[in-house]
MARTOR-698830 format. One line per 10 residues: number of its first residue (from 1); their letters; for each residue y, x, z of C-alpha. Coordinates in steps of 0.05 Angstrom, whole numbers. Layout:
% residues N
NUM) a) Y:X:Z; ...
//
This chain:
% residues 1110
1) mhhrkgvgqw) 584:38:-767; 612:99:-804; 567:152:-835; 576:218:-801; 589:285:-834; 569:352:-805; 580:424:-823; 517:458:-846; 492:528:-834; 527:549:-898
11) grpisrfwqi) 594:520:-878; 599:462:-926; 600:388:-909; 532:355:-906; 527:280:-912; 474:239:-875; 436:237:-942; 433:313:-943; 415:313:-869; 354:269:-884
21) glglwlmlaw) 334:314:-942; 343:376:-901; 302:344:-845; 244:331:-892; 248:402:-919; 248:431:-850; 187:390:-831; 148:413:-892; 171:485:-886; 161:497:-812
31) hglalaynya) 108:444:-797; 141:409:-740; 185:465:-715; 233:415:-683; 190:353:-675; 192:311:-613; 134:305:-566; 76:264:-591; 63:207:-543; 48:132:-540
41) gnytfaarwn) 109:91:-522; 130:59:-457; 154:124:-426; 229:128:-437; 266:83:-485; 334:72:-515; 364:3:-528; 430:-27:-548; 464:-92:-528; 496:-110:-594
51) ewgrttsggi) 571:-121:-601; 563:-146:-673; 515:-199:-650; 557:-226:-592; 568:-300:-584; 619:-338:-544; 607:-402:-506; 647:-433:-449; 694:-374:-448; 637:-324:-437
61) ttypeefgnl) 620:-274:-492; 547:-253:-489; 522:-188:-517; 448:-196:-537; 398:-140:-538; 391:-115:-609; 333:-152:-644; 321:-193:-581; 279:-159:-528; 225:-134:-575
71) neydvcppke) 258:-71:-603; 268:-19:-550; 261:49:-582; 210:90:-544; 236:160:-547; 225:224:-509; 276:280:-515; 254:336:-562; 214:397:-546; 275:441:-548
81) lstmfpsavv) 299:412:-482; 236:436:-448; 259:508:-459; 328:490:-432; 301:454:-371; 232:483:-358; 230:455:-287; 231:385:-317; 163:394:-350; 104:365:-311
91) pgnmqqtcnn) 40:391:-344; -8:336:-362; 43:281:-346; 82:264:-409; 114:203:-378; 145:242:-320; 164:298:-367; 202:251:-413; 238:219:-354; 256:286:-324
101) lwkaliessy) 283:313:-391; 327:253:-400; 355:261:-330; 366:335:-339; 403:326:-405; 448:270:-381; 468:307:-318; 478:375:-353; 541:405:-384; 505:418:-450
111) glssstsktr) 518:351:-483; 574:344:-534; 601:284:-496; 649:260:-444; 651:311:-388; 707:281:-348; 708:245:-282; 771:208:-303; 735:151:-338; 690:97:-311
121) akdlsedwii) 629:122:-350; 604:178:-394; 602:167:-470; 543:211:-489; 518:178:-553; 552:175:-621; 523:125:-671; 447:133:-660; 452:206:-644; 457:250:-583
131) dfvdpsdsin) 482:321:-593; 470:379:-546; 478:454:-544; 425:505:-531; 458:551:-479; 418:610:-507; 450:601:-576; 524:584:-575; 529:581:-650; 477:528:-666
141) nywfnwygnq) 465:461:-634; 417:403:-641; 424:329:-654; 367:280:-647; 365:208:-671; 337:161:-619; 346:102:-667; 314:136:-727; 243:113:-714; 265:42:-733
151) yfgapflwgn) 284:61:-805; 238:50:-863; 199:113:-873; 231:146:-812; 164:167:-780; 149:205:-845; 218:236:-851; 234:251:-779; 178:238:-731; 199:204:-667
161) psvlrfvypl) 255:221:-655; 287:259:-712; 312:329:-692; 356:375:-734; 397:436:-719; 466:451:-746; 529:492:-734; 578:447:-699; 645:472:-675; 649:479:-600
171) tlsggphnge) 721:501:-603; 778:454:-623; 828:476:-676; 901:457:-679; 942:407:-640; 950:403:-565; 879:428:-551; 877:487:-599; 826:538:-577; 795:495:-523
181) svlgnsnlla) 719:488:-517; 691:418:-516; 636:438:-467; 655:419:-396; 725:399:-418; 752:349:-368; 800:321:-420; 744:300:-467; 742:225:-453; 695:196:-505
191) fsdklfvmld) 651:211:-565; 669:166:-624; 651:164:-699; 660:237:-722; 713:247:-668; 724:275:-599; 774:232:-560; 819:280:-520; 870:266:-466; 935:304:-477
201) ndgslsyywy) 980:332:-423; 1034:280:-438; 986:222:-425; 973:207:-499; 909:216:-539; 889:263:-595; 828:259:-639; 788:319:-666; 734:323:-718; 668:349:-693
211) gvagllyyda) 640:352:-763; 695:392:-797; 708:456:-759; 736:420:-698; 801:406:-735; 854:359:-708; 846:291:-740; 903:252:-708; 951:265:-652; 971:195:-627
221) patkftngsw) 1039:190:-594; 1028:127:-552; 1023:135:-477; 1027:60:-460; 989:-1:-481; 1020:-51:-528; 1007:-126:-520; 951:-157:-479; 949:-162:-404; 962:-87:-399
231) ngqtltsklq) 1024:-88:-441; 1072:-33:-420; 1024:0:-372; 1006:74:-381; 940:98:-408; 930:145:-349; 935:86:-300; 876:52:-335; 831:111:-351; 788:91:-292
241) ymigaeqsal) 763:32:-334; 747:70:-399; 674:66:-420; 673:91:-492; 701:94:-562; 673:69:-629; 696:43:-697; 769:66:-686; 771:27:-621; 775:45:-547
251) yflegpstlh) 736:4:-496; 756:-9:-424; 717:-51:-373; 757:-78:-315; 717:-104:-257; 647:-130:-270; 659:-166:-336; 730:-162:-366; 728:-121:-430; 793:-96:-462
261) vfdynlnwqr) 792:-67:-532; 850:-26:-562; 858:15:-626; 871:90:-627; 946:77:-618; 934:34:-555; 949:-31:-592; 912:-90:-561; 856:-120:-603; 820:-168:-556
271) tetvalgnel) 801:-183:-484; 734:-217:-467; 696:-240:-407; 629:-210:-424; 557:-222:-403; 491:-189:-421; 435:-226:-456; 359:-224:-454; 326:-190:-395; 392:-163:-368
281) sgytmgdlvd) 421:-233:-362; 418:-228:-287; 466:-168:-287; 538:-156:-305; 566:-107:-355; 595:-71:-295; 525:-64:-265; 503:-32:-330; 558:19:-341; 559:37:-266
291) nkipgytyig) 483:50:-270; 467:-1:-216; 408:-32:-254; 342:-1:-233; 309:34:-291; 371:38:-335; 422:93:-349; 485:79:-390; 496:133:-443; 554:107:-484
301) wdvgpivigv) 584:54:-528; 560:46:-600; 582:-24:-623; 556:-45:-556; 530:-10:-494; 471:37:-503; 422:50:-447; 365:97:-433; 310:64:-392; 255:94:-352
311) talrpldhie) 180:77:-359; 189:11:-397; 245:-38:-407; 253:-76:-343; 191:-48:-307; 138:-98:-286; 150:-111:-212; 93:-159:-198; 53:-217:-225; 53:-286:-195
321) vttastsgia) -10:-329:-194; 1:-403:-178; -36:-469:-180; -10:-540:-178; -58:-558:-122; -69:-525:-55; -144:-517:-66; -200:-524:-116; -268:-555:-120; -330:-514:-135
331) gvpntftlka) -357:-526:-204; -293:-558:-228; -247:-518:-274; -182:-496:-241; -118:-479:-279; -82:-416:-257; -12:-399:-282; 6:-325:-286; 79:-303:-290; 104:-231:-301
341) catadcstly) 165:-214:-259; 213:-156:-267; 246:-164:-199; 220:-179:-130; 251:-249:-130; 228:-261:-202; 299:-279:-222; 288:-233:-281; 224:-239:-321; 182:-184:-351
351) trgvtgtllm) 174:-199:-425; 143:-137:-456; 73:-166:-453; 15:-152:-405; -59:-164:-406; -111:-162:-352; -164:-202:-315; -156:-254:-260; -213:-239:-212; -242:-279:-155
361) sdgssaafti) -283:-248:-98; -344:-289:-118; -345:-253:-185; -315:-307:-228; -260:-282:-274; -216:-299:-333; -182:-251:-381; -109:-267:-395; -55:-245:-443; 20:-254:-431
371) asgssttsvs) 47:-244:-501; 106:-198:-515; 169:-240:-513; 138:-287:-462; 129:-283:-387; 76:-335:-371; 7:-357:-390; -47:-403:-361; -122:-393:-355; -179:-438:-333
381) ltvatapaag) -228:-410:-283; -287:-442:-248; -315:-421:-181; -388:-442:-186; -405:-452:-113; -365:-463:-50; -359:-397:-11; -381:-396:61; -312:-373:83; -280:-432:49
391) yvatslsgls) -240:-390:0; -244:-337:-53; -197:-277:-52; -154:-272:-114; -138:-205:-147; -120:-175:-214; -156:-119:-251; -149:-80:-315; -74:-91:-322; -45:-59:-384
401) mtpigtpsly) 19:-46:-346; 19:-22:-274; 68:-62:-230; 117:-20:-189; 126:-72:-134; 91:-77:-68; 52:-121:-66; 37:-124:-140; 8:-195:-135; 45:-255:-107
411) cgfgvtatss) 5:-319:-97; 26:-391:-90; -28:-444:-87; 7:-510:-86; 69:-475:-60; 121:-425:-85; 92:-355:-95; 119:-304:-45; 102:-233:-26; 74:-256:41
421) sscnypvyap) 34:-316:16; -41:-311:23; -81:-297:-41; -142:-331:-11; -153:-392:-56; -188:-448:-18; -249:-473:-56; -289:-531:-28; -356:-562:-43; -358:-621:-91
431) lhhvsvttsa) -371:-691:-65; -445:-697:-47; -443:-763:-9; -401:-808:35; -421:-821:107; -400:-881:149; -408:-876:224; -392:-916:287; -392:-895:359; -441:-950:378
441) ssgltctpti) -502:-979:344; -475:-1049:351; -410:-1086:358; -380:-1149:387; -347:-1207:353; -290:-1204:403; -267:-1132:388; -255:-1090:326; -301:-1034:307; -276:-967:282
451) ftiqacgdaa) -314:-943:221; -306:-868:205; -313:-850:132; -327:-777:116; -332:-742:49; -388:-691:51; -400:-629:8; -474:-622:21; -533:-661:48; -523:-637:119
461) csttyvggls) -447:-646:114; -440:-576:141; -387:-569:87; -339:-625:71; -305:-649:7; -230:-643:13; -208:-658:-57; -183:-727:-40; -223:-791:-44; -207:-865:-47
471) gtlnlsgaga) -251:-927:-47; -269:-991:-10; -309:-1002:53; -350:-1066:49; -381:-1107:106; -426:-1161:76; -474:-1214:102; -486:-1287:87; -438:-1330:129; -403:-1269:159
481) tvkpassnaf) -328:-1272:173; -291:-1206:177; -220:-1191:197; -176:-1169:162; -224:-1172:103; -296:-1159:84; -271:-1106:35; -222:-1054:62; -190:-1000:19; -188:-929:45
491) sisagastqt) -158:-864:20; -175:-794:44; -118:-748:26; -129:-680:-7; -143:-627:45; -175:-677:92; -246:-703:94; -244:-764:140; -210:-831:146; -220:-890:193
501) vsaqvtvvpg) -221:-965:179; -216:-1018:233; -253:-1083:220; -277:-1141:265; -335:-1186:249; -316:-1251:282; -373:-1294:256; -443:-1265:257; -490:-1277:198; -556:-1310:212
511) tgyvtvgvsg) -589:-1242:208; -548:-1216:266; -518:-1159:227; -472:-1141:169; -490:-1089:116; -442:-1030:109; -428:-1004:39; -376:-968:-3; -352:-981:-74; -299:-960:-124
521) lsmtpsgsps) -302:-886:-106; -251:-843:-143; -303:-787:-146; -376:-798:-162; -422:-766:-109; -475:-719:-135; -525:-735:-79; -577:-791:-74; -568:-834:-37; -492:-831:-44
531) lycglgvaas) -482:-866:23; -508:-840:90; -501:-886:151; -498:-867:224; -486:-929:265; -485:-903:336; -526:-843:314; -517:-783:268; -510:-802:196; -571:-789:153
541) sggtcnysvn) -599:-806:85; -648:-854:116; -602:-883:169; -596:-958:170; -532:-988:143; -543:-1054:180; -492:-1060:235; -512:-1109:290; -459:-1155:318; -465:-1195:383
551) taglllsvpn) -423:-1248:416; -430:-1214:484; -444:-1143:506; -424:-1081:544; -366:-1038:522; -377:-966:542; -315:-921:541; -336:-849:550; -286:-793:536; -302:-726:505
561) qvsetstaft) -314:-676:561; -329:-605:581; -401:-589:594; -423:-598:667; -355:-626:687; -357:-693:724; -326:-745:678; -308:-816:695; -323:-871:645; -320:-947:644
571) vtavkqgtst) -368:-1003:627; -338:-1071:611; -381:-1133:606; -349:-1180:554; -364:-1242:514; -328:-1279:459; -278:-1330:483; -291:-1403:468; -228:-1413:427; -208:-1343:406
581) asctpafanv) -238:-1281:376; -215:-1240:436; -260:-1217:492; -265:-1248:560; -302:-1220:621; -377:-1234:623; -380:-1212:696; -327:-1215:750; -327:-1187:821; -401:-1175:822
591) sktinfkcsy) -450:-1117:824; -502:-1111:769; -554:-1059:753; -544:-1029:685; -599:-990:652; -570:-927:619; -605:-886:566; -585:-823:529; -604:-794:463; -582:-735:421
601) snpgtgtlpv) -538:-745:360; -514:-674:341; -558:-636:347; -614:-687:342; -654:-657:398; -640:-630:467; -670:-605:532; -624:-631:586; -607:-702:607; -543:-740:618
611) rvagaalnag) -534:-756:692; -499:-821:710; -477:-831:782; -525:-774:800; -585:-805:764; -618:-765:708; -632:-810:650; -706:-796:641; -771:-820:671; -775:-768:726
621) nsvasacdgt) -702:-768:744; -707:-694:729; -644:-653:717; -687:-603:679; -719:-653:630; -693:-682:566; -669:-753:552; -734:-791:538; -714:-863:523; -735:-887:592
631) gagvslsfda) -666:-882:623; -647:-901:694; -618:-962:727; -550:-954:760; -516:-1006:803; -444:-1018:782; -390:-1060:815; -352:-1101:763; -281:-1122:780; -245:-1186:763
641) sgmattsmly) -234:-1163:690; -308:-1146:681; -298:-1071:685; -338:-1021:726; -323:-947:733; -374:-892:746; -382:-818:730; -428:-774:690; -447:-701:679; -480:-666:619
651) advgqvslsg) -499:-593:626; -507:-580:552; -463:-588:491; -460:-629:428; -452:-703:409; -493:-748:454; -505:-823:450; -503:-864:514; -526:-936:516; -526:-989:570
661) sytgsgsdag) -564:-1054:575; -569:-1113:623; -625:-1164:626; -608:-1225:667; -649:-1255:722; -639:-1313:769; -576:-1349:750; -569:-1299:691; -639:-1310:667; -642:-1305:592
671) lsmsgstsfi) -577:-1265:587; -585:-1200:549; -526:-1153:539; -523:-1083:511; -473:-1032:485; -471:-960:465; -424:-904:449; -424:-829:438; -384:-771:466; -377:-697:453
681) aspasfgisg) -389:-646:507; -360:-578:491; -373:-511:523; -328:-493:581; -321:-421:558; -351:-362:523; -381:-308:567; -385:-237:540; -438:-192:571; -487:-137:554
691) vtaapltagn) -432:-92:526; -458:-23:509; -442:23:567; -389:78:562; -377:128:536; -371:95:468; -353:129:403; -296:108:359; -323:79:295; -395:76:319
701) afsatvtarn) -430:9:329; -436:-21:398; -465:-87:422; -441:-147:460; -473:-214:476; -432:-278:470; -456:-339:509; -430:-410:506; -427:-432:579; -416:-496:617
711) sagaatpnfg) -370:-504:676; -423:-477:723; -430:-414:682; -498:-430:654; -516:-423:581; -512:-486:538; -576:-482:496; -554:-533:443; -494:-491:422; -509:-467:352
721) kesavtsdyv) -557:-523:335; -502:-571:315; -487:-592:244; -419:-561:251; -359:-568:206; -345:-508:162; -292:-479:207; -335:-479:270; -343:-404:271; -335:-359:331
731) rlswtkyrpt) -281:-306:323; -285:-241:362; -220:-204:375; -197:-142:412; -141:-127:460; -127:-54:475; -116:-40:548; -105:34:549; -71:78:530; -2:49:531
741) gsnassgtls) 62:80:505; 100:88:440; 45:130:408; -11:82:427; -47:47:371; -84:-20:377; -135:2:326; -181:-46:290; -243:-82:315; -294:-94:260
751) gtgtvvsptl) -363:-123:258; -394:-192:253; -347:-246:276; -284:-204:272; -226:-219:227; -243:-162:179; -318:-175:177; -371:-228:163; -362:-293:200; -402:-309:262
761) ssssfsggav) -428:-379:252; -447:-420:312; -515:-426:278; -527:-353:295; -534:-372:369; -601:-382:401; -607:-412:470; -531:-415:470; -523:-340:461; -519:-288:406
771) tvndlkwsev) -519:-212:408; -474:-176:359; -497:-105:345; -447:-80:294; -381:-81:332; -337:-21:320; -269:-1:347; -230:50:307; -193:81:365; -197:118:430
781) gtgdiaaslv) -185:85:497; -207:21:530; -199:-52:516; -227:-122:521; -265:-168:474; -247:-241:468; -284:-298:434; -256:-364:409; -272:-420:361; -238:-411:294
791) sgsylgsgnt) -229:-486:288; -197:-492:356; -233:-558:365; -307:-562:381; -338:-614:334; -269:-643:326; -266:-663:399; -199:-631:411; -229:-582:461; -224:-509:445
801) vtgstgstga) -269:-455:473; -248:-385:492; -272:-327:535; -264:-253:544; -286:-192:583; -221:-195:622; -155:-159:616; -166:-92:649; -205:-54:596; -277:-72:611
811) vgafqphhft) -301:-42:546; -302:33:537; -276:85:545; -282:106:472; -278:178:450; -271:209:380; -332:213:337; -316:284:313; -262:334:299; -239:356:230
821) vgltpacgtf) -214:427:228; -165:446:173; -132:512:161; -87:548:112; -99:623:101; -38:666:111; -49:704:46; -66:652:-7; -142:650:-13; -159:695:46
831) vysgqplsyf) -135:720:113; -136:791:140; -175:806:203; -123:805:258; -74:763:217; -54:695:246; -71:635:203; -12:604:168; -30:533:189; -85:505:233
841) tvtaanatgg) -101:433:251; -153:398:293; -156:323:279; -193:274:323; -229:225:279; -272:163:283; -339:154:249; -308:134:183; -261:194:183; -198:157:205
851) ttsnydgtvn) -152:192:253; -157:167:325; -83:165:342; -96:150:415; -126:219:424; -57:241:448; -35:288:502; 40:275:502; 84:234:547; 83:180:494
861) tspnyakavt) 15:155:517; -11:139:586; -62:158:607; -75:217:560; -142:213:526; -135:280:492; -174:337:524; -171:412:522; -208:439:462; -247:504:458
871) ltaqgatgsl) -247:543:392; -305:588:372; -315:630:310; -373:614:264; -400:660:210; -367:724:231; -371:772:290; -307:785:326; -255:757:373; -212:695:368
881) spssisassf) -145:688:402; -126:639:427; -194:608:436; -170:541:462; -120:486:448; -87:449:504; -93:373:509; -17:368:504; -20:398:434; -49:333:407
891) vsgvaslssg) 2:285:380; -26:219:352; -94:250:344; -73:315:311; -61:384:340; -20:424:289; -8:498:297; 36:534:247; 53:606:232; 105:635:279
901) ssttptftft) 73:597:337; 42:640:391; -17:592:393; -37:601:319; -110:625:319; -122:697:299; -192:724:285; -206:798:289; -270:834:269; -303:873:324
911) nkltapasla) -310:931:276; -253:948:228; -305:970:177; -333:901:166; -346:870:98; -312:804:81; -340:744:116; -333:669:111; -304:643:176; -303:574:205
921) lratdtsgvt) -270:554:270; -307:504:312; -270:457:358; -305:426:419; -272:387:475; -295:379:546; -331:314:529; -373:347:475; -335:320:416; -342:374:363
931) snpasggseq) -325:393:291; -397:418:281; -418:390:213; -487:377:242; -455:327:288; -413:295:234; -353:341:240; -317:379:186; -296:452:186; -256:486:131
941) tvtvrsgrlk) -277:558:118; -235:618:100; -252:688:75; -233:742:125; -220:813:99; -210:876:139; -148:907:109; -102:967:109; -41:993:73; -48:1059:37
951) lsnafgseks) 15:1100:25; 10:1156:-28; 50:1220:-34; 102:1223:-89; 145:1277:-122; 199:1279:-174; 269:1298:-193; 324:1297:-141; 368:1267:-194; 328:1203:-201
961) slsmavqaqy) 301:1151:-154; 229:1163:-134; 173:1111:-134; 121:1116:-80; 57:1077:-92; 33:1030:-37; -34:995:-42; -64:938:-1; -138:951:8; -197:918:42
971) wngkawving) -265:943:65; -319:917:17; -376:940:60; -380:1009:30; -309:1033:16; -236:1015:18; -218:981:-48; -156:950:-76; -143:879:-52; -122:846:-117
981) sdactslsag) -115:779:-82; -58:804:-38; 8:775:-61; 35:759:8; 47:825:43; 119:848:47; 163:887:93; 237:902:97; 270:969:86; 282:972:161
991) svvlsgyvds) 207:981:172; 205:1043:127; 211:1104:173; 241:1168:143; 236:1232:185; 223:1306:180; 273:1324:126; 261:1396:101; 293:1435:45; 257:1468:-13
1001) kgastsswst) 240:1527:32; 209:1484:86; 265:1490:135; 289:1429:173; 353:1402:142; 404:1347:147; 441:1366:83; 411:1310:43; 380:1242:54; 348:1184:17
1011) sssslsisgg) 340:1111:31; 282:1064:17; 275:997:-14; 237:939:16; 165:929:-4; 129:870:-35; 55:872:-54; 32:837:-117; -40:840:-142; -53:890:-86
1021) ngtltlsapg) -1:940:-110; 70:954:-89; 123:1007:-95; 173:1037:-47; 234:1062:-85; 270:1121:-53; 341:1133:-75; 359:1199:-111; 389:1249:-61; 430:1281:-117
1031) agstgsvdia) 431:1345:-156; 412:1406:-115; 386:1364:-58; 314:1386:-59; 260:1384:-7; 215:1333:25; 216:1276:74; 160:1242:113; 151:1167:103; 116:1120:151
1041) lnlgstttdq) 110:1045:152; 121:1012:220; 70:956:217; 75:940:291; 122:897:331; 161:950:369; 216:998:346; 169:1057:346; 117:1068:292; 47:1092:307
1051) sclanhpast) 38:1140:249; 7:1209:254; 75:1242:241; 110:1285:292; 174:1245:292; 184:1172:304; 256:1150:297; 273:1079:314; 255:1027:262; 241:953:255
1061) gaglswlrsq) 170:931:267; 142:893:206; 93:852:248; 35:870:202; -10:905:253; -73:879:217; -59:929:161; -62:989:208; -122:1035:203; -144:1107:216
1071) ngsanacagv) -91:1146:180; -102:1219:201; -116:1262:262; -52:1302:273; 1:1294:326; -3:1225:357; -69:1213:321; -105:1271:352; -168:1248:385; -154:1176:367
1081) stydrdpsar) -213:1139:335; -184:1069:336; -158:1035:274; -87:1024:299; -47:1078:264; 10:1066:215; 5:1095:144; 47:1155:125; 59:1201:65; 108:1253:39
1091) atfgvyspes) 161:1246:-14; 184:1310:-48; 247:1316:-90; 259:1373:-140; 186:1382:-160; 165:1366:-231; 99:1351:-265; 64:1413:-293; 79:1431:-365; 8:1415:-383
1101) kklifirdly) 21:1342:-366; 81:1334:-412; 56:1295:-472; 84:1286:-541; 30:1241:-570; -30:1205:-541; -80:1159:-575; -139:1122:-547; -202:1116:-588; -255:1062:-575
//
C-alpha cells in the first residue's frame, strides 16, 4: 500500500509522517478539537476482506477477513459530521447517532469519492482513510483514519478514529478535466492511491493527483481492454462492473463472483472466481458490493473490499439451546448446548462472543460464555425437583449482546432447534420404584397372564419415571414351570413409563403361587421397597407379590366403560386340558350361579356398587350402598364353550375390581373355581354450571362449576380421588360466540385450568365437582366454556371426557371494565376555552388495562357491543360540545376524534373571565361503564385558559414597513396577562382586515394602501408587518383580525370589508363599545387597532447612548 502525500495549509507537501506529527500537535494544542466521539465499541465498525491474504483452492480464490474475524475496527464518524448532518444526531443514543452519521456521509455528495452511477459500486475509501468536505468551508476538508486505532500508539496519537484537516484541491488542473470540481462529478469513477480515476469523453481514463494541487498525473490513451476474456472490448461497455481502484490496478466484478483486474492502461492482470471467508462465507462478493448483506455497506476497494457494518459485525440474530435427549430427570445433571446464530437459519454463525445465563422457570440457572471466535458452548444444569407441569420453561437473561431476531431463542430438545419449537424442557421425576400389576389376583395354568411393569417417580406413582428402564421380570417358585421362561427381559423406552410381559405358569408350585420379582434394573430406584405389587388390586408398598395359579377357574372379560352405561361382559369357566397347557371348558350348556363381588382399586374406596344383571353387589342389594365384600349371586347360562354373557352398570368412576366364584354342589361337590379382573369406568362428560350471571366484566373474575358426570347426568363422586397419571388434568377453554366479523377478537380466557394459568388437577374435585373462582375473559361479548382431559384418556382407558356450556354463548355478555380517556391539547401544554382539542380518544378496556377490541360499533362486528357514550366536564364550570360519542365511533375498542372533525370535544367556560382550570372529560356509556378513576377508569387532564388576542396601535415612517404588536393573553383570575405558552396561534394575511384609510388630515382616501403579513405567535407575542405605502403616502388605516369563520369580522370598527375567517373564535373578547360593539357585553368581538404612517417618535425619545446600571 503506497504512502499518501497531501498538501498542507501552507502549500507544501506533507508526508504521512508529518501528518502524524501534526495530528499530535493539534491534539495537544486544541485539546481534542477534532477528536471522534468517545464510545465503547460495537456500534459501527469498519473491516476489510484482505486481497493480500487470499488463497486459492479448487479454482476458488477466497478473500479472508483481515486478522480473521477478531479485528473489526469499531469506529464512529467524527464530531465534525454532526454539524454537517445535525438531523442524524440522536441525543443520548450514541449507537444510533454513529449509524446515522455513517449513512448520511455515504449517501451525501460531500465525500471525495466516486460520485457516478456508471459503475457497479462507489469507491469511497482510499487506503485507510475517508475524505470529506465541510460544505461551510470550501477551502479545507477533513480526512479521518478508520484503521488508525489498530496502530501501535494510535490511541495516543489520534484517538479513535484519527481526524485531521487539510487543504485538498477540489478542482482538477490540466488535461481533459481541467477546471472541473471533483464534488458530484459523474466522471469520477474511483478513488485510488493518491489519485482520482476520471472517465474521459473519448472513453479512456485519466488520473489526477488529489495530494498535489489536483494536477494531471497520467492521461491514459487506451479505450479497450487488452488480453483476458474482455480482450478488444471497450471500457465503457464494462463500466457497469467496476468496483474500485488500488495499487495501480482497476477492479471489475462480473456477476456474483468473477473478478477481473487490469492495470491503468487496461492491460489484463488476472481473472479469479472469488469467495468471501470467515463470517461472510455464506455470501458472494456480488452480495457484498451490491449491499445485499444485512448490516454491511460496501465503501470501496483497498487491497480487498472494505465494508462499514452497523451495530456489530454480523449482528446476533438468536441463540439456539439444544439437548441430546428429549427430556431430563430431576436431580440429574443435564447438558445444554448453546449456539450463537447470525442468521435466522443459522447458516452463518455469530462469532464475536456473547455471555449470559441459561434460566429455567424453577429458578435453576447456569452462566455461560461463548468465547470470541467461537459460536458454541455447553453448560450443565440440574433441575432439582420434577415440576408439576412436567416441564420447565427455558429462557435466557443478562445477554451481553441483544439478539435482533424474533424470537431471540430457538429450542431443540432432542430435535433440531427451530423458531417454532417449544422451549418447555420436559423434566421428570427420578425412579422411585417399579410396580408390577395384573388384572386379576390369580391366574390359570392354561392361559398366559399379562404382567404390567410401570416405572414410578414417587410413592403414589402420581408421577412416572420416563427416562427409560430395562430389567428382568422373574416368576419363581419351587417346582414351577413358566413359559416362555421364568425370567423375562423387559425394556421401557425413554418417554414411556410402562411395558407388558406375557408369561404362563403351566406347572403350579406346591405352595399354589409363584413369587413376582424384578432384577437387573438399569436405574436403581430410590424408594424402599423398590418393588410394589398389585396383583388384581392397586399396587402398594405392602401388596403381596405372590401370584396364585390354579388349574381351573373363571375367566372374566370386562371392557373399560363409561360410567352408568350398560356394558356386556363374559365369564368363561375353564380348566387345564389333560394333555395340553391350553384351556378346555369346565362347564358346557348349563346354568350355574356365580357369586360376584366388587372392590375399589383406584381410588381405594367408593360409595356406589357395581350392578351385575341388575343385582347390586352388596349385602342389601342397594344401589346407593358401596361394595362390601358380600357380593351377590347371579345365574348365568354357559354355552358349549363354557362361556356366559351378562351385563353390568357402575354409576361412579375409577378402576374397579370384579371377582366371580363358584362353589360346587351335587355332582360338582368339592369343585371350587374363581377368577377376577378389573376395569376402568370413565365419566361420560363434564357438566359446567353455576356460571356467574351476566352482565360480566372483561378482565374481572367470574365463577363456574365443573362436574364429572355419568351417562345419567349424575355426579361421579370418585372423580378426583384417583391416583392419576401426571397428565390427568382438566383443561378449561373458551369459544367466543359473539360478536362475529372481521374486527371480532377471540380474546383470552385465563384462570385455574386454562392454558395460560395454573393447572386444574382432578384432585381439586370434591364429590365429582370443583368450582373455579378466578376465570377471566379479556374481551367483550359472549361465549362458551368447555372442559376436557388434558391426557385425552381417563386413567389410560382410551376414553376421553369433554363437556361445555353449549355453542350459543351461554356465558356473558361481558362489558368493558372501564374507559381510558386520552387527549392532546391543541396548543401544546394547554387548550383555550372554546378551542377544540387536537386529539381525543376513549378506549374501552378490561380490568388489566388491555383494550377490548370487541367494543366495536362498525359493520365489521355483529352484533355491535359498543354503546353511545356521554361526556361530562370535570374540574371546570362550562359547556362541552359535543357531549356524546356515538357507538359507531368505536373501532376495535377505540373512539378516536381528531382536530378538523366536527365531533372533536370543545370546552367553553361559562364566564370568559375565568382563571385557568384543570379539566378532565369523563366518558360513561349507557351500561354504566365509566372513565371515573374511582371506578378504575383513567382520565387525562388538560389546563384550560380563557384567551384573547390583543392588537396594539402602531406608527412610523411611510417609507418603511411598520410592525404592529400582537399579543396572546389569558385571564389569570385578576387580569389579562401574556400567554407565554402560546406557540400555536397563527392566521393568514387574508384574515387581517384593512379599512378606513384616511390621509394625514383625517380625510378618507384611496390614494395609498398597505398590505399585511401573516401572523404567528411565539412565546405569546407576534407581529403583523404592514408594507410601506411609499414616500408622501401618510395617514392611517384601521386593522382588525377576523377570528371567526365567516367573511365578515366582528370588530368594533365601522367598516367590515370581506376577509377570510381565521377560525380562532376562542380568542375573541370585549374589544370596545363603538359601532357594532355598542351595547354589546358579550366576549365575541374581534380585536382592532390603528396603524399610522408618517408619524415619528418624539425628539425626546431619540437616544444617542443608554446604559443600564445594576
